[in-house]
PDB file of N, CA, C, O and CB in Angstrom:
ATOM      1  N   MET A   1      18.924  53.640  66.733  1.00  0.00           N
ATOM      2  CA  MET A   1      20.070  52.822  66.370  1.00  0.00           C
ATOM      3  C   MET A   1      21.052  53.589  65.502  1.00  0.00           C
ATOM      4  O   MET A   1      22.249  53.303  65.536  1.00  0.00           O
ATOM      5  CB  MET A   1      19.613  51.571  65.652  1.00  0.00           C
ATOM      6  N   TRP A   2      20.585  54.544  64.735  1.00  0.00           N
ATOM      7  CA  TRP A   2      21.482  55.254  63.829  1.00  0.00           C
ATOM      8  C   TRP A   2      22.497  56.099  64.579  1.00  0.00           C
ATOM      9  O   TRP A   2      23.584  56.345  64.056  1.00  0.00           O
ATOM     10  CB  TRP A   2      20.686  56.129  62.886  1.00  0.00           C
ATOM     11  N   ALA A   3      22.186  56.547  65.775  1.00  0.00           N
ATOM     12  CA  ALA A   3      23.090  57.416  66.533  1.00  0.00           C
ATOM     13  C   ALA A   3      24.181  56.636  67.262  1.00  0.00           C
ATOM     14  O   ALA A   3      25.150  57.236  67.728  1.00  0.00           O
ATOM     15  CB  ALA A   3      22.300  58.233  67.533  1.00  0.00           C
ATOM     16  N   MET A   4      24.051  55.336  67.369  1.00  0.00           N
ATOM     17  CA  MET A   4      25.026  54.540  68.107  1.00  0.00           C
ATOM     18  C   MET A   4      26.338  54.420  67.342  1.00  0.00           C
ATOM     19  O   MET A   4      26.349  54.249  66.122  1.00  0.00           O
ATOM     20  CB  MET A   4      24.465  53.154  68.400  1.00  0.00           C
ATOM     21  N   LEU A   5      27.431  54.511  68.071  1.00  0.00           N
ATOM     22  CA  LEU A   5      28.743  54.350  67.454  1.00  0.00           C
ATOM     23  C   LEU A   5      28.990  52.888  67.091  1.00  0.00           C
ATOM     24  O   LEU A   5      29.613  52.594  66.070  1.00  0.00           O
ATOM     25  CB  LEU A   5      29.847  54.860  68.394  1.00  0.00           C
ATOM     26  N   SER A   6      28.508  51.984  67.917  1.00  0.00           N
ATOM     27  CA  SER A   6      28.681  50.563  67.666  1.00  0.00           C
ATOM     28  C   SER A   6      27.299  49.935  67.572  1.00  0.00           C
ATOM     29  O   SER A   6      26.599  49.817  68.578  1.00  0.00           O
ATOM     30  CB  SER A   6      29.540  49.884  68.783  1.00  0.00           C
ATOM     31  N   ARG A   7      26.910  49.540  66.395  1.00  0.00           N
ATOM     32  CA  ARG A   7      25.587  48.942  66.221  1.00  0.00           C
ATOM     33  C   ARG A   7      25.715  47.657  65.404  1.00  0.00           C
ATOM     34  O   ARG A   7      26.708  47.448  64.708  1.00  0.00           O
ATOM     35  CB  ARG A   7      24.611  49.941  65.529  1.00  0.00           C
ATOM     36  N   PRO A   8      24.710  46.809  65.497  1.00  0.00           N
ATOM     37  CA  PRO A   8      24.756  45.552  64.751  1.00  0.00           C
ATOM     38  C   PRO A   8      24.740  45.789  63.241  1.00  0.00           C
ATOM     39  O   PRO A   8      24.303  46.840  62.774  1.00  0.00           O
ATOM     40  CB  PRO A   8      23.581  44.662  65.148  1.00  0.00           C
ATOM     41  N   GLN A   9      25.218  44.808  62.491  1.00  0.00           N
ATOM     42  CA  GLN A   9      25.265  44.895  61.032  1.00  0.00           C
ATOM     43  C   GLN A   9      23.881  45.172  60.441  1.00  0.00           C
ATOM     44  O   GLN A   9      23.749  45.905  59.460  1.00  0.00           O
ATOM     45  CB  GLN A   9      25.833  43.600  60.445  1.00  0.00           C
ATOM     46  N   SER A  10      22.860  44.579  61.049  1.00  0.00           N
ATOM     47  CA  SER A  10      21.508  44.739  60.518  1.00  0.00           C
ATOM     48  C   SER A  10      20.950  46.143  60.770  1.00  0.00           C
ATOM     49  O   SER A  10      20.001  46.564  60.108  1.00  0.00           O
ATOM     50  CB  SER A  10      20.584  43.701  61.135  1.00  0.00           C
ATOM     51  N   GLY A  11      21.548  46.874  61.737  1.00  0.00           N
ATOM     52  CA  GLY A  11      21.042  48.191  62.068  1.00  0.00           C
ATOM     53  C   GLY A  11      19.881  48.162  63.036  1.00  0.00           C
ATOM     54  O   GLY A  11      19.347  49.213  63.392  1.00  0.00           O
ATOM     55  N   SER A  12      19.475  46.972  63.473  1.00  0.00           N
ATOM     56  CA  SER A  12      18.334  46.834  64.364  1.00  0.00           C
ATOM     57  C   SER A  12      18.604  45.753  65.399  1.00  0.00           C
ATOM     58  O   SER A  12      19.222  44.732  65.100  1.00  0.00           O
ATOM     59  CB  SER A  12      17.062  46.512  63.569  1.00  0.00           C
ATOM     60  N   LEU A  13      18.130  45.990  66.629  1.00  0.00           N
ATOM     61  CA  LEU A  13      18.241  44.959  67.650  1.00  0.00           C
ATOM     62  C   LEU A  13      17.144  43.912  67.517  1.00  0.00           C
ATOM     63  O   LEU A  13      17.184  42.878  68.184  1.00  0.00           O
ATOM     64  CB  LEU A  13      18.195  45.583  69.028  1.00  0.00           C
ATOM     65  N   GLY A  14      16.174  44.177  66.666  1.00  0.00           N
ATOM     66  CA  GLY A  14      15.061  43.245  66.508  1.00  0.00           C
ATOM     67  C   GLY A  14      15.488  41.871  66.009  1.00  0.00           C
ATOM     68  O   GLY A  14      14.842  40.870  66.316  1.00  0.00           O
ATOM     69  N   VAL A  15      16.558  41.818  65.251  1.00  0.00           N
ATOM     70  CA  VAL A  15      17.019  40.538  64.697  1.00  0.00           C
ATOM     71  C   VAL A  15      18.402  40.163  65.225  1.00  0.00           C
ATOM     72  O   VAL A  15      19.001  39.198  64.750  1.00  0.00           O
ATOM     73  CB  VAL A  15      17.049  40.604  63.165  1.00  0.00           C
ATOM     74  N   THR A  16      18.912  40.905  66.194  1.00  0.00           N
ATOM     75  CA  THR A  16      20.227  40.638  66.767  1.00  0.00           C
ATOM     76  C   THR A  16      20.052  40.220  68.218  1.00  0.00           C
ATOM     77  O   THR A  16      19.341  40.885  68.972  1.00  0.00           O
ATOM     78  CB  THR A  16      21.155  41.883  66.655  1.00  0.00           C
ATOM     79  N   TRP A  17      20.690  39.128  68.618  1.00  0.00           N
ATOM     80  CA  TRP A  17      20.557  38.605  69.965  1.00  0.00           C
ATOM     81  C   TRP A  17      21.264  39.523  70.957  1.00  0.00           C
ATOM     82  O   TRP A  17      22.418  39.895  70.747  1.00  0.00           O
ATOM     83  CB  TRP A  17      21.124  37.180  70.048  1.00  0.00           C
ATOM     84  N   VAL A  18      20.574  39.890  72.039  1.00  0.00           N
ATOM     85  CA  VAL A  18      21.165  40.653  73.137  1.00  0.00           C
ATOM     86  C   VAL A  18      21.756  39.636  74.103  1.00  0.00           C
ATOM     87  O   VAL A  18      21.028  38.827  74.678  1.00  0.00           O
ATOM     88  CB  VAL A  18      20.101  41.590  73.850  1.00  0.00           C
ATOM     89  N   THR A  19      23.068  39.675  74.285  1.00  0.00           N
ATOM     90  CA  THR A  19      23.737  38.684  75.134  1.00  0.00           C
ATOM     91  C   THR A  19      23.343  38.890  76.593  1.00  0.00           C
ATOM     92  O   THR A  19      22.920  39.983  76.968  1.00  0.00           O
ATOM     93  CB  THR A  19      25.274  38.774  74.974  1.00  0.00           C
ATOM     94  N   PRO A  20      23.478  37.852  77.421  1.00  0.00           N
ATOM     95  CA  PRO A  20      23.149  38.005  78.845  1.00  0.00           C
ATOM     96  C   PRO A  20      23.963  39.113  79.523  1.00  0.00           C
ATOM     97  O   PRO A  20      23.433  39.848  80.356  1.00  0.00           O
ATOM     98  CB  PRO A  20      23.381  36.688  79.573  1.00  0.00           C
ATOM     99  N   ALA A  21      25.233  39.232  79.173  1.00  0.00           N
ATOM    100  CA  ALA A  21      26.061  40.283  79.777  1.00  0.00           C
ATOM    101  C   ALA A  21      25.536  41.665  79.395  1.00  0.00           C
ATOM    102  O   ALA A  21      25.477  42.557  80.242  1.00  0.00           O
ATOM    103  CB  ALA A  21      27.535  40.133  79.337  1.00  0.00           C
ATOM    104  N   THR A  22      25.158  41.851  78.144  1.00  0.00           N
ATOM    105  CA  THR A  22      24.607  43.134  77.700  1.00  0.00           C
ATOM    106  C   THR A  22      23.276  43.404  78.376  1.00  0.00           C
ATOM    107  O   THR A  22      22.988  44.540  78.754  1.00  0.00           O
ATOM    108  CB  THR A  22      24.439  43.155  76.173  1.00  0.00           C
ATOM    109  N   PHE A  23      22.470  42.379  78.529  1.00  0.00           N
ATOM    110  CA  PHE A  23      21.171  42.515  79.182  1.00  0.00           C
ATOM    111  C   PHE A  23      21.334  42.996  80.621  1.00  0.00           C
ATOM    112  O   PHE A  23      20.674  43.950  81.032  1.00  0.00           O
ATOM    113  CB  PHE A  23      20.414  41.182  79.152  1.00  0.00           C
ATOM    114  N   PHE A  24      22.210  42.344  81.391  1.00  0.00           N
ATOM    115  CA  PHE A  24      22.403  42.721  82.789  1.00  0.00           C
ATOM    116  C   PHE A  24      23.103  44.072  82.914  1.00  0.00           C
ATOM    117  O   PHE A  24      22.797  44.839  83.827  1.00  0.00           O
ATOM    118  CB  PHE A  24      23.207  41.649  83.518  1.00  0.00           C
ATOM    119  N   LEU A  25      24.026  44.373  82.020  1.00  0.00           N
ATOM    120  CA  LEU A  25      24.688  45.672  82.038  1.00  0.00           C
ATOM    121  C   LEU A  25      23.697  46.791  81.738  1.00  0.00           C
ATOM    122  O   LEU A  25      23.758  47.854  82.357  1.00  0.00           O
ATOM    123  CB  LEU A  25      25.839  45.700  81.029  1.00  0.00           C
ATOM    124  N   SER A  26      22.798  46.567  80.807  1.00  0.00           N
ATOM    125  CA  SER A  26      21.805  47.597  80.493  1.00  0.00           C
ATOM    126  C   SER A  26      20.840  47.794  81.654  1.00  0.00           C
ATOM    127  O   SER A  26      20.431  48.920  81.937  1.00  0.00           O
ATOM    128  CB  SER A  26      21.030  47.227  79.221  1.00  0.00           C
ATOM    129  N   ALA A  27      20.476  46.716  82.324  1.00  0.00           N
ATOM    130  CA  ALA A  27      19.591  46.840  83.488  1.00  0.00           C
ATOM    131  C   ALA A  27      20.283  47.600  84.613  1.00  0.00           C
ATOM    132  O   ALA A  27      19.667  48.448  85.259  1.00  0.00           O
ATOM    133  CB  ALA A  27      19.148  45.451  83.983  1.00  0.00           C
ATOM    134  N   LEU A  28      21.538  47.306  84.848  1.00  0.00           N
ATOM    135  CA  LEU A  28      22.304  48.008  85.880  1.00  0.00           C
ATOM    136  C   LEU A  28      22.485  49.481  85.529  1.00  0.00           C
ATOM    137  O   LEU A  28      22.362  50.346  86.397  1.00  0.00           O
ATOM    138  CB  LEU A  28      23.671  47.344  86.073  1.00  0.00           C
ATOM    139  N   ALA A  29      22.775  49.768  84.269  1.00  0.00           N
ATOM    140  CA  ALA A  29      22.945  51.160  83.836  1.00  0.00           C
ATOM    141  C   ALA A  29      21.641  51.934  83.961  1.00  0.00           C
ATOM    142  O   ALA A  29      21.651  53.093  84.377  1.00  0.00           O
ATOM    143  CB  ALA A  29      23.449  51.215  82.388  1.00  0.00           C
ATOM    144  N   ALA A  30      20.525  51.319  83.611  1.00  0.00           N
ATOM    145  CA  ALA A  30      19.228  51.992  83.721  1.00  0.00           C
ATOM    146  C   ALA A  30      18.883  52.274  85.177  1.00  0.00           C
ATOM    147  O   ALA A  30      18.410  53.363  85.501  1.00  0.00           O
ATOM    148  CB  ALA A  30      18.125  51.144  83.073  1.00  0.00           C
ATOM    149  N   ALA A  31      19.113  51.314  86.048  1.00  0.00           N
ATOM    150  CA  ALA A  31      18.816  51.507  87.469  1.00  0.00           C
ATOM    151  C   ALA A  31      19.718  52.583  88.073  1.00  0.00           C
ATOM    152  O   ALA A  31      19.255  53.433  88.833  1.00  0.00           O
ATOM    153  CB  ALA A  31      18.983  50.185  88.236  1.00  0.00           C
ATOM    154  N   SER A  32      20.996  52.540  87.733  1.00  0.00           N
ATOM    155  CA  SER A  32      21.939  53.541  88.248  1.00  0.00           C
ATOM    156  C   SER A  32      21.579  54.936  87.755  1.00  0.00           C
ATOM    157  O   SER A  32      21.614  55.898  88.522  1.00  0.00           O
ATOM    158  CB  SER A  32      23.375  53.193  87.830  1.00  0.00           C
ATOM    159  N   ALA A  33      21.241  55.043  86.498  1.00  0.00           N
ATOM    160  CA  ALA A  33      20.867  56.344  85.941  1.00  0.00           C
ATOM    161  C   ALA A  33      19.589  56.871  86.595  1.00  0.00           C
ATOM    162  O   ALA A  33      19.451  58.074  86.817  1.00  0.00           O
ATOM    163  CB  ALA A  33      20.679  56.240  84.415  1.00  0.00           C
ATOM    164  N   ALA A  34      18.667  55.980  86.900  1.00  0.00           N
ATOM    165  CA  ALA A  34      17.424  56.401  87.552  1.00  0.00           C
ATOM    166  C   ALA A  34      17.700  56.929  88.960  1.00  0.00           C
ATOM    167  O   ALA A  34      17.078  57.898  89.396  1.00  0.00           O
ATOM    168  CB  ALA A  34      16.425  55.231  87.612  1.00  0.00           C
ATOM    169  N   ILE A  35      18.622  56.297  89.659  1.00  0.00           N
ATOM    170  CA  ILE A  35      18.975  56.759  91.004  1.00  0.00           C
ATOM    171  C   ILE A  35      19.635  58.131  90.942  1.00  0.00           C
ATOM    172  O   ILE A  35      19.267  59.032  91.697  1.00  0.00           O
ATOM    173  CB  ILE A  35      19.911  55.749  91.696  1.00  0.00           C
ATOM    174  N   VAL A  36      20.602  58.295  90.051  1.00  0.00           N
ATOM    175  CA  VAL A  36      21.283  59.584  89.913  1.00  0.00           C
ATOM    176  C   VAL A  36      20.306  60.651  89.430  1.00  0.00           C
ATOM    177  O   VAL A  36      20.385  61.801  89.861  1.00  0.00           O
ATOM    178  CB  VAL A  36      22.475  59.469  88.938  1.00  0.00           C
ATOM    179  N   LEU A  37      19.391  60.284  88.547  1.00  0.00           N
ATOM    180  CA  LEU A  37      18.375  61.219  88.079  1.00  0.00           C
ATOM    181  C   LEU A  37      17.525  61.710  89.240  1.00  0.00           C
ATOM    182  O   LEU A  37      17.225  62.901  89.325  1.00  0.00           O
ATOM    183  CB  LEU A  37      17.491  60.565  87.012  1.00  0.00           C
ATOM    184  N   ALA A  38      17.133  60.811  90.137  1.00  0.00           N
ATOM    185  CA  ALA A  38      16.334  61.204  91.299  1.00  0.00           C
ATOM    186  C   ALA A  38      17.116  62.149  92.207  1.00  0.00           C
ATOM    187  O   ALA A  38      16.560  63.121  92.720  1.00  0.00           O
ATOM    188  CB  ALA A  38      15.889  59.963  92.087  1.00  0.00           C
ATOM    189  N   VAL A  39      18.396  61.869  92.406  1.00  0.00           N
ATOM    190  CA  VAL A  39      19.229  62.755  93.229  1.00  0.00           C
ATOM    191  C   VAL A  39      19.338  64.132  92.585  1.00  0.00           C
ATOM    192  O   VAL A  39      19.249  65.148  93.274  1.00  0.00           O
ATOM    193  CB  VAL A  39      20.635  62.149  93.433  1.00  0.00           C
ATOM    194  N   CYS A  40      19.527  64.172  91.288  1.00  0.00           N
ATOM    195  CA  CYS A  40      19.611  65.457  90.578  1.00  0.00           C
ATOM    196  C   CYS A  40      18.285  66.210  90.641  1.00  0.00           C
ATOM    197  O   CYS A  40      18.275  67.436  90.752  1.00  0.00           O
ATOM    198  CB  CYS A  40      20.016  65.234  89.112  1.00  0.00           C
ATOM    199  N   ALA A  41      17.169  65.486  90.570  1.00  0.00           N
ATOM    200  CA  ALA A  41      15.857  66.128  90.647  1.00  0.00           C
ATOM    201  C   ALA A  41      15.651  66.756  92.020  1.00  0.00           C
ATOM    202  O   ALA A  41      15.122  67.863  92.124  1.00  0.00           O
ATOM    203  CB  ALA A  41      14.738  65.113  90.352  1.00  0.00           C
ATOM    204  N   VAL A  42      16.067  66.056  93.072  1.00  0.00           N
ATOM    205  CA  VAL A  42      15.966  66.609  94.423  1.00  0.00           C
ATOM    206  C   VAL A  42      16.859  67.840  94.548  1.00  0.00           C
ATOM    207  O   VAL A  42      16.464  68.842  95.144  1.00  0.00           O
ATOM    208  CB  VAL A  42      16.355  65.547  95.483  1.00  0.00           C
ATOM    209  N   ALA A  43      18.060  67.761  93.986  1.00  0.00           N
ATOM    210  CA  ALA A  43      18.977  68.906  94.025  1.00  0.00           C
ATOM    211  C   ALA A  43      18.398  70.096  93.265  1.00  0.00           C
ATOM    212  O   ALA A  43      18.515  71.236  93.714  1.00  0.00           O
ATOM    213  CB  ALA A  43      20.346  68.518  93.436  1.00  0.00           C
ATOM    214  N   LEU A  44      17.782  69.840  92.131  1.00  0.00           N
ATOM    215  CA  LEU A  44      17.178  70.919  91.346  1.00  0.00           C
ATOM    216  C   LEU A  44      15.996  71.546  92.097  1.00  0.00           C
ATOM    217  O   LEU A  44      15.809  72.763  92.069  1.00  0.00           O
ATOM    218  CB  LEU A  44      16.715  70.386  89.971  1.00  0.00           C
ATOM    219  N   ALA A  45      15.214  70.713  92.760  1.00  0.00           N
ATOM    220  CA  ALA A  45      14.079  71.219  93.530  1.00  0.00           C
ATOM    221  C   ALA A  45      14.541  72.055  94.721  1.00  0.00           C
ATOM    222  O   ALA A  45      13.842  72.963  95.171  1.00  0.00           O
ATOM    223  CB  ALA A  45      13.210  70.059  94.012  1.00  0.00           C
ATOM    224  N   GLY A  46      15.722  71.733  95.216  1.00  0.00           N
ATOM    225  CA  GLY A  46      16.276  72.480  96.346  1.00  0.00           C
ATOM    226  C   GLY A  46      17.036  73.719  95.927  1.00  0.00           C
ATOM    227  O   GLY A  46      17.757  74.302  96.737  1.00  0.00           O
ATOM    228  N   GLY A  47      16.894  74.129  94.699  1.00  0.00           N
ATOM    229  CA  GLY A  47      17.558  75.350  94.237  1.00  0.00           C
ATOM    230  C   GLY A  47      18.840  75.088  93.477  1.00  0.00           C
ATOM    231  O   GLY A  47      19.637  76.004  93.275  1.00  0.00           O
ATOM    232  N   GLY A  48      19.050  73.860  93.056  1.00  0.00           N
ATOM    233  CA  GLY A  48      20.248  73.520  92.283  1.00  0.00           C
ATOM    234  C   GLY A  48      20.278  74.269  90.965  1.00  0.00           C
ATOM    235  O   GLY A  48      19.242  74.710  90.468  1.00  0.00           O
ATOM    236  N   GLY A  49      21.437  74.406  90.416  1.00  0.00           N
ATOM    237  CA  GLY A  49      21.603  75.179  89.190  1.00  0.00           C
ATOM    238  C   GLY A  49      21.659  74.320  87.948  1.00  0.00           C
ATOM    239  O   GLY A  49      20.992  73.291  87.838  1.00  0.00           O
ATOM    240  N   TRP A  50      22.474  74.776  87.018  1.00  0.00           N
ATOM    241  CA  TRP A  50      22.556  74.135  85.705  1.00  0.00           C
ATOM    242  C   TRP A  50      23.152  72.732  85.784  1.00  0.00           C
ATOM    243  O   TRP A  50      22.843  71.896  84.935  1.00  0.00           O
ATOM    244  CB  TRP A  50      23.383  74.990  84.760  1.00  0.00           C
ATOM    245  N   ALA A  51      24.001  72.447  86.782  1.00  0.00           N
ATOM    246  CA  ALA A  51      24.610  71.114  86.886  1.00  0.00           C
ATOM    247  C   ALA A  51      23.551  70.055  87.173  1.00  0.00           C
ATOM    248  O   ALA A  51      23.586  68.966  86.598  1.00  0.00           O
ATOM    249  CB  ALA A  51      25.687  71.097  87.989  1.00  0.00           C
ATOM    250  N   ALA A  52      22.609  70.373  88.063  1.00  0.00           N
ATOM    251  CA  ALA A  52      21.532  69.426  88.361  1.00  0.00           C
ATOM    252  C   ALA A  52      20.643  69.219  87.144  1.00  0.00           C
ATOM    253  O   ALA A  52      20.214  68.098  86.868  1.00  0.00           O
ATOM    254  CB  ALA A  52      20.693  69.920  89.549  1.00  0.00           C
ATOM    255  N   LEU A  53      20.368  70.287  86.422  1.00  0.00           N
ATOM    256  CA  LEU A  53      19.549  70.173  85.216  1.00  0.00           C
ATOM    257  C   LEU A  53      20.265  69.351  84.144  1.00  0.00           C
ATOM    258  O   LEU A  53      19.648  68.521  83.476  1.00  0.00           O
ATOM    259  CB  LEU A  53      19.203  71.568  84.671  1.00  0.00           C
ATOM    260  N   ALA A  54      21.565  69.585  83.984  1.00  0.00           N
ATOM    261  CA  ALA A  54      22.345  68.797  83.019  1.00  0.00           C
ATOM    262  C   ALA A  54      22.374  67.326  83.424  1.00  0.00           C
ATOM    263  O   ALA A  54      22.289  66.444  82.570  1.00  0.00           O
ATOM    264  CB  ALA A  54      23.786  69.345  82.908  1.00  0.00           C
ATOM    265  N   GLY A  55      22.492  67.061  84.717  1.00  0.00           N
ATOM    266  CA  GLY A  55      22.470  65.681  85.203  1.00  0.00           C
ATOM    267  C   GLY A  55      21.166  64.986  84.902  1.00  0.00           C
ATOM    268  O   GLY A  55      21.145  63.804  84.562  1.00  0.00           O
ATOM    269  N   ILE A  56      20.072  65.724  85.027  1.00  0.00           N
ATOM    270  CA  ILE A  56      18.753  65.155  84.728  1.00  0.00           C
ATOM    271  C   ILE A  56      18.657  64.795  83.249  1.00  0.00           C
ATOM    272  O   ILE A  56      18.183  63.715  82.898  1.00  0.00           O
ATOM    273  CB  ILE A  56      17.629  66.145  85.112  1.00  0.00           C
ATOM    274  N   VAL A  57      19.102  65.691  82.396  1.00  0.00           N
ATOM    275  CA  VAL A  57      19.014  65.450  80.950  1.00  0.00           C
ATOM    276  C   VAL A  57      19.879  64.248  80.555  1.00  0.00           C
ATOM    277  O   VAL A  57      19.424  63.367  79.825  1.00  0.00           O
ATOM    278  CB  VAL A  57      19.454  66.712  80.160  1.00  0.00           C
ATOM    279  N   VAL A  58      21.111  64.215  81.032  1.00  0.00           N
ATOM    280  CA  VAL A  58      22.027  63.122  80.668  1.00  0.00           C
ATOM    281  C   VAL A  58      21.526  61.788  81.225  1.00  0.00           C
ATOM    282  O   VAL A  58      21.526  60.781  80.517  1.00  0.00           O
ATOM    283  CB  VAL A  58      23.455  63.413  81.192  1.00  0.00           C
ATOM    284  N   CYS A  59      21.103  61.778  82.481  1.00  0.00           N
ATOM    285  CA  CYS A  59      20.639  60.528  83.086  1.00  0.00           C
ATOM    286  C   CYS A  59      19.333  60.044  82.465  1.00  0.00           C
ATOM    287  O   CYS A  59      19.113  58.838  82.351  1.00  0.00           O
ATOM    288  CB  CYS A  59      20.458  60.709  84.585  1.00  0.00           C
ATOM    289  N   ALA A  60      18.477  60.958  82.069  1.00  0.00           N
ATOM    290  CA  ALA A  60      17.232  60.551  81.406  1.00  0.00           C
ATOM    291  C   ALA A  60      17.534  59.872  80.071  1.00  0.00           C
ATOM    292  O   ALA A  60      16.922  58.861  79.726  1.00  0.00           O
ATOM    293  CB  ALA A  60      16.307  61.771  81.187  1.00  0.00           C
ATOM    294  N   ALA A  61      18.481  60.438  79.325  1.00  0.00           N
ATOM    295  CA  ALA A  61      18.858  59.826  78.040  1.00  0.00           C
ATOM    296  C   ALA A  61      19.503  58.463  78.260  1.00  0.00           C
ATOM    297  O   ALA A  61      19.199  57.509  77.544  1.00  0.00           O
ATOM    298  CB  ALA A  61      19.822  60.747  77.262  1.00  0.00           C
ATOM    299  N   LEU A  62      20.392  58.367  79.245  1.00  0.00           N
ATOM    300  CA  LEU A  62      21.056  57.086  79.538  1.00  0.00           C
ATOM    301  C   LEU A  62      20.045  56.043  80.003  1.00  0.00           C
ATOM    302  O   LEU A  62      20.095  54.891  79.572  1.00  0.00           O
ATOM    303  CB  LEU A  62      22.151  57.274  80.612  1.00  0.00           C
ATOM    304  N   ALA A  63      19.134  56.440  80.874  1.00  0.00           N
ATOM    305  CA  ALA A  63      18.122  55.498  81.363  1.00  0.00           C
ATOM    306  C   ALA A  63      17.208  55.029  80.232  1.00  0.00           C
ATOM    307  O   ALA A  63      16.843  53.855  80.172  1.00  0.00           O
ATOM    308  CB  ALA A  63      17.287  56.143  82.477  1.00  0.00           C
ATOM    309  N   ALA A  64      16.841  55.939  79.343  1.00  0.00           N
ATOM    310  CA  ALA A  64      15.962  55.560  78.223  1.00  0.00           C
ATOM    311  C   ALA A  64      16.660  54.589  77.276  1.00  0.00           C
ATOM    312  O   ALA A  64      16.075  53.584  76.874  1.00  0.00           O
ATOM    313  CB  ALA A  64      15.511  56.811  77.449  1.00  0.00           C
ATOM    314  N   GLY A  65      17.897  54.883  76.922  1.00  0.00           N
ATOM    315  CA  GLY A  65      18.638  53.999  76.017  1.00  0.00           C
ATOM    316  C   GLY A  65      18.908  52.644  76.624  1.00  0.00           C
ATOM    317  O   GLY A  65      18.742  51.619  75.964  1.00  0.00           O
ATOM    318  N   SER A  66      19.326  52.631  77.884  1.00  0.00           N
ATOM    319  CA  SER A  66      19.607  51.364  78.560  1.00  0.00           C
ATOM    320  C   SER A  66      18.337  50.537  78.729  1.00  0.00           C
ATOM    321  O   SER A  66      18.349  49.317  78.568  1.00  0.00           O
ATOM    322  CB  SER A  66      20.254  51.619  79.925  1.00  0.00           C
ATOM    323  N   SER A  67      17.259  51.211  79.053  1.00  0.00           N
ATOM    324  CA  SER A  67      15.988  50.499  79.214  1.00  0.00           C
ATOM    325  C   SER A  67      15.521  49.886  77.897  1.00  0.00           C
ATOM    326  O   SER A  67      14.968  48.786  77.879  1.00  0.00           O
ATOM    327  CB  SER A  67      14.913  51.445  79.756  1.00  0.00           C
ATOM    328  N   ALA A  68      15.744  50.593  76.808  1.00  0.00           N
ATOM    329  CA  ALA A  68      15.335  50.075  75.495  1.00  0.00           C
ATOM    330  C   ALA A  68      16.081  48.786  75.168  1.00  0.00           C
ATOM    331  O   ALA A  68      15.478  47.813  74.714  1.00  0.00           O
ATOM    332  CB  ALA A  68      15.587  51.126  74.395  1.00  0.00           C
ATOM    333  N   VAL A  69      17.386  48.779  75.398  1.00  0.00           N
ATOM    334  CA  VAL A  69      18.167  47.557  75.142  1.00  0.00           C
ATOM    335  C   VAL A  69      17.712  46.440  76.072  1.00  0.00           C
ATOM    336  O   VAL A  69      17.568  45.294  75.646  1.00  0.00           O
ATOM    337  CB  VAL A  69      19.686  47.822  75.325  1.00  0.00           C
ATOM    338  N   GLY A  70      17.486  46.772  77.338  1.00  0.00           N
ATOM    339  CA  GLY A  70      17.031  45.765  78.291  1.00  0.00           C
ATOM    340  C   GLY A  70      15.675  45.187  77.936  1.00  0.00           C
ATOM    341  O   GLY A  70      15.458  43.984  78.082  1.00  0.00           O
ATOM    342  N   LEU A  71      14.761  46.025  77.474  1.00  0.00           N
ATOM    343  CA  LEU A  71      13.433  45.537  77.089  1.00  0.00           C
ATOM    344  C   LEU A  71      13.482  44.643  75.859  1.00  0.00           C
ATOM    345  O   LEU A  71      12.736  43.668  75.768  1.00  0.00           O
ATOM    346  CB  LEU A  71      12.503  46.706  76.831  1.00  0.00           C
ATOM    347  N   VAL A  72      14.360  44.972  74.905  1.00  0.00           N
ATOM    348  CA  VAL A  72      14.528  44.103  73.738  1.00  0.00           C
ATOM    349  C   VAL A  72      15.095  42.754  74.178  1.00  0.00           C
ATOM    350  O   VAL A  72      14.640  41.706  73.719  1.00  0.00           O
ATOM    351  CB  VAL A  72      15.457  44.768  72.683  1.00  0.00           C
ATOM    352  N   GLY A  73      16.086  42.784  75.065  1.00  0.00           N
ATOM    353  CA  GLY A  73      16.657  41.538  75.582  1.00  0.00           C
ATOM    354  C   GLY A  73      15.630  40.709  76.328  1.00  0.00           C
ATOM    355  O   GLY A  73      15.600  39.486  76.189  1.00  0.00           O
ATOM    356  N   LEU A  74      14.785  41.360  77.119  1.00  0.00           N
ATOM    357  CA  LEU A  74      13.743  40.657  77.856  1.00  0.00           C
ATOM    358  C   LEU A  74      12.735  40.028  76.902  1.00  0.00           C
ATOM    359  O   LEU A  74      12.312  38.890  77.104  1.00  0.00           O
ATOM    360  CB  LEU A  74      13.035  41.611  78.821  1.00  0.00           C
ATOM    361  N   ALA A  75      12.352  40.762  75.869  1.00  0.00           N
ATOM    362  CA  ALA A  75      11.405  40.229  74.879  1.00  0.00           C
ATOM    363  C   ALA A  75      12.005  39.029  74.145  1.00  0.00           C
ATOM    364  O   ALA A  75      11.297  38.063  73.859  1.00  0.00           O
ATOM    365  CB  ALA A  75      11.007  41.328  73.865  1.00  0.00           C
ATOM    366  N   GLN A  76      13.297  39.081  73.842  1.00  0.00           N
ATOM    367  CA  GLN A  76      13.948  37.965  73.172  1.00  0.00           C
ATOM    368  C   GLN A  76      13.964  36.727  74.056  1.00  0.00           C
ATOM    369  O   GLN A  76      13.789  35.613  73.563  1.00  0.00           O
ATOM    370  CB  GLN A  76      15.368  38.342  72.772  1.00  0.00           C
ATOM    371  N   ARG A  77      14.170  36.906  75.350  1.00  0.00           N
ATOM    372  CA  ARG A  77      14.202  35.769  76.249  1.00  0.00           C
ATOM    373  C   ARG A  77      12.817  35.166  76.437  1.00  0.00           C
ATOM    374  O   ARG A  77      12.697  33.958  76.640  1.00  0.00           O
ATOM    375  CB  ARG A  77      14.777  36.177  77.588  1.00  0.00           C
ATOM    376  N   ARG A  78      11.801  35.960  76.375  1.00  0.00           N
ATOM    377  CA  ARG A  78      10.437  35.448  76.505  1.00  0.00           C
ATOM    378  C   ARG A  78      10.013  34.663  75.261  1.00  0.00           C
ATOM    379  O   ARG A  78       9.233  33.716  75.354  1.00  0.00           O
ATOM    380  CB  ARG A  78       9.462  36.602  76.755  1.00  0.00           C
ATOM    381  N   ARG A  79      10.535  35.068  74.092  1.00  0.00           N
ATOM    382  CA  ARG A  79      10.191  34.379  72.833  1.00  0.00           C
ATOM    383  C   ARG A  79      10.869  33.027  72.730  1.00  0.00           C
ATOM    384  O   ARG A  79      10.313  32.088  72.162  1.00  0.00           O
ATOM    385  CB  ARG A  79      10.580  35.236  71.632  1.00  0.00           C
ATOM    386  N   SER A  80      12.075  32.930  73.282  1.00  0.00           N
ATOM    387  CA  SER A  80      12.826  31.667  73.081  1.00  0.00           C
ATOM    388  C   SER A  80      12.684  30.721  74.227  1.00  0.00           C
ATOM    389  O   SER A  80      13.253  29.630  74.202  1.00  0.00           O
ATOM    390  CB  SER A  80      14.284  31.947  72.865  1.00  0.00           C
TER     391      SER A  80
END
């Protein structure tokens, strides 16, 4: 949370409600990043260069961050 440019006042998503729009956007971003990551992995396996490797690193970070927000949103919906 400390690295985010826009974060909740509390500094944690644990006590901040994840809106439905944010939840669905994070799920879409995670799925999209996973697809692009797979394409980059195939390109790297086929002899791709630094661009494929950079794509893997960026998409892995995006997928991890988006998934984290989505999982917090899912946990909040299960509690309420």
